[in-house]
C-alpha positions as CSV (number, residue, x, y, z in Angstrom):
1,X,17.4,30.9,94.2
2,X,17.5,27.7,92.3
3,X,15.7,25.2,94.5
4,X,15.8,22.4,92.0
5,X,19.6,22.7,91.7
6,X,19.8,22.5,95.5
7,X,17.6,19.4,95.6
8,X,19.8,17.8,92.9
9,X,23.0,18.7,94.7
10,X,21.7,16.9,97.8
11,X,20.5,13.9,95.8
12,X,16.8,14.6,96.5
13,X,14.1,14.4,93.8
14,X,10.9,16.3,93.6
15,X,9.1,13.0,93.9
16,X,10.8,12.3,97.3
17,X,9.9,15.8,98.5
18,X,6.3,15.3,97.4
19,X,6.1,11.9,99.2
20,X,7.6,13.3,102.4
21,X,5.2,16.3,102.4
22,X,2.3,14.2,101.3
23,X,1.5,16.5,98.4
24,X,1.6,15.9,94.6
25,X,4.7,16.4,92.5
26,X,2.8,19.1,90.7
27,X,2.4,21.0,94.0
28,X,6.2,20.7,94.6
29,X,6.9,21.8,91.0
30,X,4.6,24.8,91.4
31,X,6.3,25.8,94.7
32,X,9.8,25.5,93.2
33,X,9.0,27.3,90.0
34,X,6.5,29.8,91.4
35,X,6.4,32.0,94.4
36,X,6.5,29.5,97.4
37,X,5.4,30.5,100.8
38,X,7.9,30.6,103.6
39,X,6.3,27.7,105.3
40,X,6.6,25.6,102.1
41,X,10.3,26.5,101.8
42,X,10.8,25.5,105.4
43,X,9.2,22.2,104.7
44,X,11.3,21.5,101.7
45,X,14.5,22.5,103.6
46,X,13.5,20.1,106.4
47,X,13.0,17.2,103.9
48,X,16.3,17.9,102.3
49,X,18.0,18.2,105.7
50,X,19.5,21.7,105.1
51,X,19.0,25.1,106.7
52,X,16.5,27.3,105.0
53,X,19.2,29.8,104.2
54,X,21.0,27.2,101.9
55,X,17.8,26.6,100.1
56,X,17.1,30.2,99.2
57,X,20.7,31.5,98.8
58,X,21.5,33.2,95.5
59,X,24.6,30.9,95.1
60,X,24.1,27.6,97.0
61,X,27.8,27.0,96.9
62,X,28.4,30.1,99.1
63,X,27.2,29.9,102.7
64,X,24.9,32.6,103.9
65,X,26.3,34.7,106.7
66,X,24.0,35.1,109.6
67,X,22.7,38.7,109.8
68,X,20.5,40.5,112.2
69,X,19.2,44.0,112.2
70,X,19.1,46.3,115.3
71,X,15.4,46.6,116.3
72,X,16.0,50.2,117.2
73,X,18.0,51.7,114.3
74,X,17.9,49.0,111.7
75,X,21.7,48.8,111.4
76,X,23.0,45.4,110.3
77,X,24.6,43.3,113.0
78,X,26.9,40.7,111.6
79,X,27.2,37.4,113.6
80,X,30.3,35.3,113.2
81,X,30.1,31.7,114.0
82,X,33.2,30.0,115.3
């Protein structure tokens, strides 16, 4: 998960993210380089205008396939979007 690379690829700076979230650039940097909370990641994705899955993907150039798990047995359920 390279959040800074995703920001760069979408032409968004940490300063812009900080301004949109009304937090300091240091707080954005700490979130990007540390262990950000899910809510902080969702906020950053919203500012960039991308789905959260793209922000946290191992390889941002490869789309993440939607995946669900069966609530009863835990088996993976693959969802194909058309």
